[in-house]
C-alpha positions in Angstrom: -12.4 -30.1 -8.5 -11.4 -26.5 -8.6 -10.5 -24.6 -5.5 -8.5 -21.7 -4.1 -5.6 -21.7 -1.5 -6.5 -19.4 1.3 -3.8 -20.3 3.7 -0.5 -22.2 3.4 1.8 -23.5 6.2 4.1 -26.3 7.2 4.9 -28.4 10.3 7.0 -31.3 11.4 5.5 -34.7 12.1 7.6 -37.8 13.0 10.8 -35.9 11.8 9.2 -35.1 8.4 8.1 -31.8 7.0 4.4 -31.6 6.1 3.1 -28.8 3.9 -0.6 -27.9 4.5 -2.7 -26.0 2.0 -6.1 -24.8 3.2 -8.9 -23.3 1.1 -12.3 -23.3 -0.4 -13.6 -25.6 -3.2 -16.0 -24.6 -6.0 -18.7 -26.7 -4.3 -18.4 -24.4 -1.3 -16.7 -27.0 0.9 -13.5 -26.2 2.9 -10.4 -28.4 2.3 -6.9 -29.0 3.4 -4.3 -30.8 1.3 -1.4 -32.4 3.1 1.9 -33.1 1.4 5.1 -34.6 2.7 8.0 -32.4 1.5 11.7 -32.7 1.8 13.3 -29.2 2.1 16.3 -28.4 0.0 18.7 -25.6 -0.9 21.8 -25.2 -3.1 25.5 -24.8 -2.6 28.4 -24.5 -5.0 30.2 -27.8 -5.7 33.4 -26.5 -4.2 31.7 -26.0 -0.8 30.5 -29.6 -0.3 33.4 -30.6 1.9 32.4 -27.8 4.4 29.2 -29.5 5.4 29.2 -30.8 8.9 29.0 -34.6 9.2 26.5 -34.7 12.1 23.5 -33.7 9.9 21.8 -36.3 7.6 21.5 -34.9 4.1 21.6 -36.0 0.5 23.6 -34.1 -2.2 22.4 -34.3 -5.8 24.2 -33.0 -8.9 22.1 -30.6 -11.0 22.2 -28.7 -14.3 21.5 -25.5 -12.4 24.0 -22.7 -12.0 24.4 -19.5 -10.0 24.0 -16.1 -11.7 27.8 -16.1 -12.0 27.7 -19.4 -13.9 29.0 -21.7 -11.1 27.6 -25.2 -10.9 25.6 -26.1 -7.8 24.6 -29.1 -5.8 21.1 -29.7 -4.4 21.2 -30.4 -0.7 18.1 -32.3 0.4 17.2 -32.8 4.1 14.5 -34.7 6.0 12.9 -31.7 7.6 13.1 -27.9 7.8 14.7 -27.9 11.3 17.8 -29.7 9.8 17.7 -27.5 6.7 17.8 -24.3 8.8 20.5 -25.7 11.1 22.7 -26.7 8.2 22.4 -23.4 6.3 23.2 -21.4 9.4 26.3 -23.4 10.0 27.4 -22.8 6.4 26.7 -19.1 6.7 28.9 -19.0 9.9 31.7 -20.3 7.7 31.0 -17.6 5.1 29.8 -20.3 2.6 27.2 -18.9 0.1 23.9 -20.8 0.0 21.2 -20.4 -2.5 17.4 -20.3 -1.7 18.1 -21.6 1.8 15.7 -19.2 3.4 12.6 -20.2 1.4 10.0 -21.8 3.7 8.7 -25.2 2.8 5.1 -24.2 1.9 6.4 -21.3 -0.2 8.9 -23.7 -1.9 6.1 -26.2 -2.6 3.9 -23.5 -4.2 6.8 -22.3 -6.4 7.9 -25.8 -7.4 4.3 -26.7 -8.3 3.9 -23.3 -10.1 0.7 -22.6 -8.1 -1.0 -19.1 -8.2 -3.8 -19.5 -5.7 -6.3 -21.3 -7.9 -5.9 -25.1 -8.2 -7.4 -28.2 -9.5 -7.3 -31.0 -6.8 -8.0 -34.6 -7.4 -7.8 -37.6 -4.9 -9.4 -39.4 -2.0 -10.4 -37.4 1.1 -12.0 -37.7 4.5 -13.9 -35.3 6.6 -13.3 -33.9 10.1 -15.0 -31.7 12.8 -13.2 -28.6 11.6 -12.9 -29.0 7.9 -15.0 -30.6 5.1 -12.3 -32.4 3.2 -8.8 -33.6 4.2 -6.7 -34.7 1.2 -3.6 -36.8 2.1 -2.4 -37.8 -1.4 -4.0 -35.4 -3.7 -2.8 -34.4 -7.2 -2.7 -30.6 -7.4 -2.3 -28.5 -10.6 -2.7 -24.8 -11.4 -5.9 -23.7 -13.1 -7.8 -20.6 -14.0 -10.6 -20.1 -11.5 -11.9 -17.1 -9.5 -13.2 -18.2 -6.1 -16.2 -17.1 -3.9 -14.8 -17.0 -0.4 -16.7 -16.9 2.8 -16.2 -13.8 4.9 -17.3 -13.3 8.5 -17.1 -9.9 10.4 -16.6 -10.0 14.2 -17.1 -7.2 16.8 -17.2 -7.3 20.5 -18.7 -4.9 23.1 -17.3 -4.8 26.6 -17.2 -2.5 29.6 -14.4 0.1 29.3 -13.8 0.2 33.1 -14.8 -3.2 34.2 -13.5 -5.0 31.2 -16.6 -7.3 31.3 -17.7 -8.9 28.1 -21.1 -7.7 27.0 -21.6 -9.4 23.6 -20.0 -10.8 20.5 -21.5 -10.0 17.1 -21.0 -12.0 13.8 -22.1 -10.8 10.4 -21.7 -12.3 6.9 -23.7 -12.7 3.7 -27.3 -13.3 4.6 -26.2 -14.0 8.2 -26.0 -12.3 11.5 -25.8 -13.5 15.1 -25.1 -12.0 18.6 -23.9 -13.8 21.7 -25.1 -11.8 24.7 -23.8 -12.2 28.3 -26.8 -11.9 30.7 -30.3 -12.9 31.3 -32.8 -12.1 28.5 -35.1 -9.2 29.2 -36.8 -9.5 25.9 -36.7 -11.8 22.9 -34.3 -10.5 20.3 -33.9 -11.9 16.8 -30.7 -13.8 16.0 -29.4 -13.3 19.6 -28.2 -16.1 21.9 -28.2 -15.3 25.6 -25.5 -16.8 27.7 -25.4 -17.1 31.5 -21.8 -15.9 31.8 -18.6 -15.0 29.8 -17.4 -18.6 29.7 -20.6 -19.9 28.1 -20.5 -17.0 25.6 -16.9 -17.9 24.6 -17.8 -21.6 24.1 -20.9 -20.8 22.0 -19.0 -18.2 20.0 -16.2 -20.7 19.2 -18.7 -23.4 18.3 -20.4 -20.9 15.8 -17.1 -19.9 14.2 -16.3 -23.6 13.6 -19.8 -24.2 12.2 -19.7 -21.1 9.9 -16.2 -22.1 8.8 -15.2 -18.7 7.3 -12.2 -18.3 4.9 -11.7 -14.7 5.9 -12.3 -13.0 9.2 -12.6 -9.2 9.2 -13.6 -6.4 11.5 -12.5 -2.9 12.5 -9.2 -2.9 14.4 -10.1 -6.5 15.1 -6.6 -7.7 15.7 -5.5 -5.1 18.2 -8.8 -5.0 20.1 -11.3 -7.8 19.5 -9.0 -10.7 18.9 -6.5 -9.5 21.6 -9.4 -9.2 24.1 -10.9 -12.6 23.2 -7.5 -14.3 23.3 -7.0 -13.1 26.9 -10.5 -14.0 27.9 -10.2 -17.5 26.4 -7.0 -18.0 28.4 -8.6 -16.7 31.6 -11.2 -19.5 31.4 -8.6 -22.0 30.2 -10.5 -22.5 26.9 -8.3 -23.3 23.9 -8.3 -20.4 21.5 -8.4 -22.8 18.5 -10.9 -21.0 16.2 -9.1 -22.0 13.0 -9.2 -25.2 11.0 -6.7 -27.1 13.1 -6.3 -27.7 16.9 -3.5 -25.1 17.1 -4.4 -21.9 18.9 -4.6 -18.6 17.1 -1.7 -16.3 17.7 -1.3 -12.5 17.5 1.6 -10.2 16.8 0.6 -6.8 18.2 2.4 -3.6 17.1 2.2 -0.4 19.2 2.7 2.2 16.5 -0.1 3.4 14.3 2.0 3.0 11.2 2.9 -0.6 11.9 0.0 -3.0 11.4 -0.6 -5.9 13.8 -1.1 -9.4 12.4 -3.1 -12.5 13.4 -2.4 -16.1 12.6 -5.6 -18.3 12.6 -4.6 -21.6 11.1 -6.5 -22.3 7.9 -8.1 -18.8 7.7 -7.0 -15.3 6.9 -7.6 -12.2 9.0 -8.0 -9.1 6.8 -8.5 -6.3 9.3 -10.4 -3.6 7.4 -8.8 -0.9 9.6 -5.2 -2.0 8.7 -6.1 -2.4 5.0 -7.7 1.1 4.7 -4.4 2.6 6.0 -2.3 0.8 3.4 -1.1 2.9 0.5 -1.7 0.0 -1.8 -5.4 0.1 -0.9 -5.8 3.9 -0.6 -4.8 4.3 -4.2 -7.2 1.6 -5.4 -9.9 2.8 -8.0 -12.8 2.2 -5.6 -11.6 4.6 -2.9 -8.7 6.8 -4.2 -10.9 9.9 -4.1 -12.3 9.2 -0.7 -11.3 11.6 2.1 -11.3 10.5 5.7 -11.2 12.9 8.6 -9.6 10.1 10.6 -9.3 6.3 10.5 -12.1 5.7 12.9 -14.9 3.4 11.9 -17.4 6.3 12.0 -15.3 8.5 9.8 -14.4 5.9 7.1 -17.9 4.4 7.0 -19.4 7.9 6.6 -17.0 8.6 3.7 -17.4 5.3 1.9 -20.9 4.1 2.8 -22.7 7.4 3.6 -23.8 6.1 7.1 -22.1 5.4 10.4 -22.3 3.9 13.9 -25.5 3.8 15.9 -23.8 5.3 19.0 -21.0 7.9 18.5 -19.1 10.6 20.3 -16.6 10.7 23.1 -19.1 9.5 25.7 -20.2 6.4 23.7 -18.5 4.1 26.2 -20.7 5.2 29.1 -23.7 5.0 26.9 -22.8 1.4 26.0 -22.5 0.5 29.7 -25.9 2.0 30.3 -27.8 0.3 27.5 -26.2 -3.0 28.4 -28.3 -2.8 31.6 -31.4 -1.0 30.2 -31.8 -1.7 26.5 -30.4 -5.0 25.3 -32.1 -4.6 21.9 -30.2 -1.4 21.2 -26.9 -2.8 22.2 -27.4 -5.8 19.9 -28.3 -3.4 17.1 -25.2 -1.3 17.8 -23.0 -4.4 17.9 -24.3 -5.9 14.7 -24.1 -2.6 12.9 -20.4 -2.3 13.7 -19.9 -5.8 12.3 -21.9 -4.8 9.2 -20.0 -1.6 8.6 -16.6 -3.3 8.6 -18.0 -6.0 6.3 -19.5 -3.4 3.9 -16.3 -1.4 3.8 -14.4 -4.6 2.8 -17.0 -5.2 0.1 -17.3 -1.5 -1.1 -13.5 -1.2 -1.5 -13.2 -4.5 -3.2 -10.3 -5.3 -0.9 -10.9 -9.1 -1.0 -11.2 -9.1 -4.8 -8.0 -7.1 -5.0 -6.3 -9.6 -2.6 -7.4 -12.5 -4.8 -6.3 -10.8 -8.0 -2.9 -10.1 -6.5 -2.6 -13.7 -5.2 -3.4 -15.0 -8.7 -0.7 -12.8 -10.2 2.1 -13.4 -7.7 1.4 -16.8 -6.1 1.3 -15.3 -2.6 -1.5 -15.9 -0.1 -4.2 -13.3 0.7 -2.5 -11.8 3.7 0.5 -10.7 1.6 -1.4 -7.9 -0.2 1.3 -5.3 0.0 4.4 -7.6 0.2 6.4 -6.4 -2.8 9.7 -8.2 -1.9 7.9 -11.5 -1.5 6.0 -10.9 -4.8 9.3 -10.5 -6.7 10.7 -13.5 -5.0 7.8 -15.7 -5.9 7.8 -14.6 -9.6 11.6 -14.4 -10.1 12.6 -17.7 -8.5 10.0 -19.5 -10.8 11.4 -17.9 -13.9 15.0 -18.3 -12.9 14.5 -22.1 -12.4 13.1 -22.4 -15.9 16.4 -21.0 -17.1 18.4 -23.3 -14.9 19.4 -20.6 -12.4 19.3 -20.6 -8.6 18.8 -17.4 -6.6 20.9 -16.1 -3.7 19.7 -16.7 -0.1 18.3 -13.5 1.4 21.0 -12.1 3.7 20.6 -8.4 4.7 23.0 -6.1 3.0 23.8 -2.6 4.3 22.8 0.2 1.9 25.9 2.5 2.2 24.2 5.4 0.4 20.9 6.4 -1.0 19.6 5.3 -4.4 19.7 8.1 -7.1 16.3 9.7 -7.5 14.4 10.7 -10.5 15.3 13.8 -12.4 13.3 16.9 -11.4 14.0 20.3 -12.8 12.0 23.5 -12.7 13.6 26.3 -14.8 11.7 29.3 -13.6 8.8 30.1 -11.4 5.9 31.8 -13.2 2.4 31.7 -14.7 2.2 29.9 -18.0 -0.5 29.4 -20.6 -1.4 26.4 -22.8 1.2 24.1 -21.3 1.3 20.5 -22.7 2.4 17.6 -20.6 4.1 14.5 -22.1 4.4 11.5 -19.9 6.4 8.3 -20.2 4.1 5.3 -19.7 5.5 3.1 -16.8 9.0 4.6 -17.3 10.9 2.4 -14.9 9.4 -0.9 -16.0 10.0 0.2 -19.6 13.6 1.0 -18.8 14.1 -2.4 -17.2 12.7 -4.1 -20.3 14.4 -1.9 -22.8 18.0 -2.2 -21.4 17.6 -5.7 -19.9 18.3 -4.5 -16.3 18.2 -7.8 -14.5 20.0 -9.4 -11.5 20.8 -12.5 -13.4 22.1 -10.5 -16.4 24.3 -8.2 -14.4 28.0 -8.3 -15.3 30.9 -7.4 -13.1 32.7 -5.7 -16.0 32.1 -4.6 -19.5 31.9 -7.3 -22.1 31.5 -7.3 -25.9 28.0 -6.2 -26.9 26.9 -5.6 -23.3 24.5 -2.9 -22.3 26.2 0.0 -20.4 24.1 2.2 -18.1 24.9 5.8 -17.3 26.3 4.8 -13.9 28.7 2.3 -15.6 26.8 -0.8 -14.7 26.8 -3.6 -17.3 24.2 -6.2 -18.4 24.1 -9.0 -20.9 22.4 -8.0 -24.2 19.8 -10.7 -24.1 16.3 -11.2 -22.8 16.6 -11.4 -19.0 14.3 -12.9 -16.3 13.0 -9.6 -14.9 12.2 -8.1 -18.3 10.3 -11.3 -19.2 8.3 -11.1 -16.0 7.4 -7.5 -16.7 6.5 -8.3 -20.3 4.1 -11.0 -19.1 2.5 -8.6 -16.6 2.3 -5.9 -19.2 0.3 -8.1 -21.6 -1.9 -9.2 -18.7 -2.6 -5.6 -17.8 -3.4 -4.7 -21.4 -5.8 -7.7 -21.5 -7.4 -6.5 -18.2 -7.8 -3.0 -19.6 -9.5 -4.4 -22.8 -11.8 -6.5 -20.6 -12.5 -3.5 -18.4 -11.3 -5.4 -15.2 -10.3 -2.3 -13.3 -9.1 -4.0 -10.2 -6.9 -6.5 -12.1 -5.5 -3.5 -14.1 -4.7 -1.7 -10.8 -3.2 -4.8 -9.1 -0.8 -5.3 -12.1 0.1 -1.7 -12.2 1.2 -1.7 -8.6 3.2 -4.8 -9.0 4.9 -3.4 -12.1 5.8 -0.1 -10.4 7.0 -1.8 -7.2 9.9 -3.7 -8.7 12.3 -0.8 -8.8 11.7 -0.1 -5.1 12.2 -3.8 -4.4 15.5 -3.9 -6.2 16.6 -0.9 -4.1 15.7 -2.6 -0.8 18.5 -4.3 1.1 16.0 -6.9 2.4 15.6 -8.2 -1.2 17.7 -11.2 -2.2 18.4 -9.5 -5.5 19.4 -6.1 -4.0 22.4 -4.5 -5.7 23.2 -0.8 -5.4 24.6 -0.4 -8.9 21.7 -2.3 -10.5 19.1 -0.2 -8.7 20.9 3.0 -9.7 21.2 2.0 -13.3 17.4 2.3 -13.5 17.2 5.8 -12.1 20.3 7.0 -14.0 18.7 5.7 -17.3 15.6 7.6 -16.2 17.5 10.8 -15.7 19.3 10.4 -19.0 16.0 9.8 -20.9 14.2 12.9 -19.4 17.1 15.2 -20.1 17.5 13.9 -23.6 13.8 14.2 -24.2 13.9 17.8 -23.2 16.8 18.5 -25.5 15.1 16.9 -28.5 11.9 18.9 -27.8 13.8 22.2 -27.6 15.5 21.4 -30.8 12.0 21.5 -32.3 11.7 25.1 -31.1 9.6 24.6 -27.9 10.5 25.6 -24.3 10.5 22.9 -21.7 9.6 24.7 -18.4 9.5 21.7 -16.1 10.7 18.1 -15.9 9.5 15.6 -13.3 10.9 12.0 -13.2 8.9 10.7 -16.1 7.2 13.9 -17.5 8.0 17.0 -19.4 6.0 20.2 -19.4 6.2 22.4 -22.5 5.0 26.0 -22.9 3.4 26.3 -26.4 2.0 29.8 -26.4 -0.5 28.5 -28.8 -4.3 28.3 -28.8 -5.9 25.2 -27.1 -6.5 23.2 -30.3 -3.1 24.0 -31.7 -1.4 23.1 -28.4 -3.1 19.7 -28.5 -1.9 19.1 -32.0 1.7 20.0 -30.9 1.4 17.5 -28.1 0.5 14.7 -30.4 3.2 15.6 -32.9 5.9 15.8 -30.2 4.7 12.4 -28.8 5.2 10.7 -32.1 8.5 12.5 -32.8 10.1 11.5 -29.5 8.9 7.8 -29.8 10.4 7.6 -33.3 13.6 9.2 -32.0 14.1 6.6 -29.2 13.4 3.7 -31.6 16.4 4.9 -33.7 18.6 6.1 -30.8 18.3 2.8 -28.7 18.8 0.6 -31.8 21.9 2.5 -32.8 23.5 3.0 -29.4 22.5 -0.2 -27.5 21.5 -2.6 -30.3 18.1 -3.2 -28.6 14.5 -2.4 -29.3 13.0 0.6 -27.5 10.0 -0.1 -25.3 9.8 3.5 -24.1 6.5 5.1 -24.8 5.8 8.8 -24.5 2.2 9.9 -24.4 0.6 13.3 -24.7 -1.2 13.3 -21.4 -3.0 16.6 -21.0 -2.9 20.4 -21.5 -3.0 23.0 -18.8 -4.9 26.0 -20.1 -3.1 28.0 -17.4 -0.4 26.8 -15.0 1.6 28.2 -12.0 4.9 27.1 -10.7 5.6 29.0 -7.5 8.9 30.2 -6.1 10.6 28.1 -3.4 10.1 29.3 0.1 13.7 29.0 1.2 15.2 32.4 0.4 18.7 31.1 1.0 18.6 28.9 -2.1 19.6 31.4 -4.8 20.4 28.9 -7.6 17.0 27.2 -7.8 14.2 29.7 -7.4 11.3 27.6 -8.7 9.6 24.9 -6.5 9.9 21.2 -7.4 6.9 18.8 -7.4 4.7 21.8 -6.5 2.4 23.3 -9.1 -1.2 23.8 -10.2 -3.0 24.1 -13.4 -6.4 24.5 -15.0 -7.4 21.6 -17.3 -10.5 20.7 -19.3 -12.2 17.4 -18.7 -15.4 16.4 -20.5 -16.1 20.0 -21.5 -15.6 21.3 -17.9 -12.7 23.2 -16.4 -11.0 21.6 -13.3 -8.3 22.7 -11.0 -5.4 20.2 -10.7 -3.0 20.7 -7.8 0.2 18.8 -7.2 2.1 19.2 -3.9 0.5 22.5 -2.8 -1.3 23.2 0.5 -4.8 22.6 -0.9 -4.2 18.9 -1.0 -2.1 18.5 2.1 -3.9 17.2 5.2 -1.8 19.2 7.6 -3.2 22.5 6.4 -6.6 23.9 7.6 -9.7 23.8 5.5 -9.6 27.6 5.4 -6.2 27.6 3.9 -7.1 24.9 1.4 -10.3 26.7 0.2 -8.3 30.0 0.0 -5.7 28.5 -2.3 -8.2 26.9 -4.6 -10.3 30.1 -4.9 -7.2 32.3 -5.3 -5.8 30.0 -8.1 -9.2 29.9 -10.0 -9.4 33.7 -9.9 -5.8 34.0 -11.1 -6.3 31.6 -14.0 -9.6 33.3 -15.0 -7.8 36.7 -14.7 -10.3 38.0 -12.0 -9.3 40.7 -9.5 -7.4 39.2 -6.5 -7.3 42.1 -4.1 -11.0 42.2 -3.1 -11.0 38.4 -2.6 -7.9 38.4 -0.4 -9.1 41.4 1.7 -12.6 39.8 2.1 -11.1 36.4 3.1 -8.8 37.9 5.8 -11.7 40.0 7.1 -13.9 36.9 7.5 -11.2 35.2 9.5 -10.7 38.2 11.8 -14.5 38.4 12.4 -14.7 34.8 13.5 -16.8 33.7 10.5 -14.5 30.9 9.5 -13.8 29.3 12.9 -15.1 25.9 11.8 -12.5 25.8 9.0 -9.5 26.8 11.2 -9.0 23.3 12.6 -5.7 21.5 12.3 -5.7 17.7 11.9 -2.4 15.9 12.7 -1.4 12.3 13.4 0.1 11.2 16.6 2.9 8.8 15.5 4.1 7.6 18.9 3.2 7.5 22.5 2.7 11.0 23.9 5.4 10.5 26.6 7.9 9.7 23.8 7.8 13.4 22.6 10.6 14.7 24.8 13.0 16.9 22.8 10.4 18.8 20.8 6.7 19.1 21.7 4.7 19.9 18.5 1.4 21.9 18.8 -0.8 18.8 18.1 1.0 16.9 20.9 0.4 19.8 23.3 -3.3 19.7 22.4 -3.4 15.9 22.7 -2.0 16.0 26.2 -5.0 18.1 27.3 -7.4 15.2 26.4 -8.5 12.7 29.0 -7.8 9.9 26.6 -7.0 9.3 22.9 -9.8 7.8 20.8 -7.9 8.2 17.6 -4.4 8.9 16.4 -5.7 12.0 14.5 -5.7 15.1 16.8 -8.0 17.9 15.9 -7.0 21.2 17.5 -7.0 25.0 17.1 -4.4 27.6 17.9 -5.8 30.0 20.5 -4.4 33.0 22.3 -3.4 30.6 25.0 -1.8 28.1 22.6 -3.0 24.9 21.0 -6.2 23.3 22.3 -8.1 20.2 21.2 -11.5 20.9 19.8 -13.1 18.7 22.5 -11.8 21.2 25.1 -11.7 24.5 23.3 -11.8 27.3 25.9 -10.1 30.4 24.6 -10.5 32.7 21.6 -8.7 31.7 18.4 -5.5 33.4 17.5 -6.6 34.9 14.1 -3.2 36.6 13.5 -1.6 33.2 13.7 -3.8 31.8 11.0 -3.3 34.9 8.8 0.5 34.7 9.2 0.9 30.9 9.0 -1.9 29.8 6.8 -3.0 32.6 4.5 0.2 34.7 4.0 2.4 31.8 2.6 -0.3 30.8 0.1 -1.0 34.4 -1.0 2.7 35.2 -1.5 3.2 32.2 -3.8 0.9 34.0 -6.3 1.5 37.7 -5.5 5.3 37.4 -5.7 4.9 36.4 -9.3 2.9 39.5 -9.9 5.3 41.8 -8.0 2.6 42.7 -5.5 3.0 42.9 -1.7 0.5 41.2 0.6 0.9 44.0 3.1 -0.2 46.3 0.3 -3.5 44.5 0.0 -4.2 43.9 3.7 -3.0 47.1 5.3 -2.9 49.8 2.6 -6.0 51.3 1.1 -4.2 52.5 -2.0 -5.9 51.9 -5.3 -4.0 49.2 -7.2 -5.4 46.7 -9.6 -3.8 43.4 -10.2 -4.4 43.2 -13.9 
């Protein structure tokens, strides 16, 4: 029968290690498959005599080798405790071990080549907490996309008293509320409990009955689960809401940018709040264009679902206290709606589908959605074993200096017309595949026919492990594109693009400073060489940015498009010949004509002390045509940065559009400044800034948003909204004084206006203060 592994773990029973795989079967039953497993790792043959005699182990000869070609022995132990103890004692003697840090359940998944979906056969028995327990099942990988059971949880409690009011549960075609107190009216799907203890017991009973694979909610780990765990302990009730008798555990993080985690045996907790903050999720196709004023449930649900909470505002806590006593129906509705909003956000963003897609690509469980290092581990160790190679044990290495960045060059600030952009498709993955940049292929010195990188790092001229992984993922992505599976395409793209960062991470077992730098130095070489070849064809490259070149054509739109396609084909043919001749390898580099900017601006840098480089890097804007309509595209400028006011963002967008359409700028600028001074734009003069640590921790410097935050009674969000007044920064909740309009003109409008006006040799003072007649065009 087909199934999907939701949760994997291990434990020790009677001095033996047992791997446990929990999940959901295609018949909708839950399962756990138990497997006795003997942990093992590898050492080089010469180090066998250094093993202490007081640990029971078995040493087996293998055909495997290290990346350096040394033969290794497989050291097998009875349980993971002994395995860890032995490996640590060897490390203390500076003995190299291989794959000693891999946990038993991860090792089992890798050895069985499992990627989430499985076929399971064998005898089973049932239990109170799980439908099927397999003890000697046969498990094999299979293609299968599961339908998992999701349950959203939300609690309501008194902010001052801390008293539990109710617990809400919401899922597909299901909702239920457990309410503490005597019933004043009959409320659908509501169970009334005489006290908190009864409420907890009935809630726990319902969780076990519903048996969800995934538990979600909004900030559910830091608030709901943390609150419930404490309350369960208060009443001495085991907090075992998972699929075993072990209690759920939490790891709480205090900072906003570190996500807390929960371990509920047999289930996964996917906190919608933590996921929505994750960069991996924020760039997903379903929500990449969504803008959130803050990460509150109200703000995110309004942006994604078009609706929000039943009770909102800073006084909502006192309202909840009141309706608990006076309007039970309304509190139940409020409670269930919060559950539903978190559930619908998970559904709308396809977060669970994305997690499943990634699990089936990497072999990791659902909670490892953004774990790039673990993803490379899972894939690389499997492929290395097929080639008879063992991987190093992860041991943190200090990164002595930074990894070389991508090449970025801006020749001259200015306003350009009909600029074409050529972009290398997945440049770093293509470089890895083209030049066989691979940890197992890395050579200590130059050998005959080896590949030499620009930073003098050498690789065997063969097909390595990492290039093979990338090739397989590349074909899977092309297949997903063809089948129009957008989420699969996105999941693969993220994995492909993450591997460079992983190789540059000291926490990665394959980290090597020279190997990581070989990728970026090849990238720099390719972008520079591409620009040279284009200029040999008589065109001017005005900007280069890691994997793109921008070319001024001075041609009409249609002719510029033709030039773009011709240069694309010319460069691709050039690299086919160049790489074959110089490296004896096939080029997998692919340059594409991406777009044309009808008009484009590259502003000057703001730092006047930098005389050598006058043009800004990674900061530009252009006018492009999409589906017959003109659109403004902005990169790195203020209009797309959240720390600038809406007034500044709107000003920049309108100013650029007028510039590109050759409309007069002076009347617009004068009018905009006048509106600000007259108080007609106050609602757009709000700053939004994140608090990244406790307010008391800001000691050396106190930024304006922190000063504003300190004037609030309490923080309901890490996003502070404030204005600069004549008396300094004030939060919008306690705005008392007149806004400092000169501040906004000087700090928000002037820098943006000068970016454009300086290129036209016009002074802003001339426009704002003088009434002299001067036209801009």
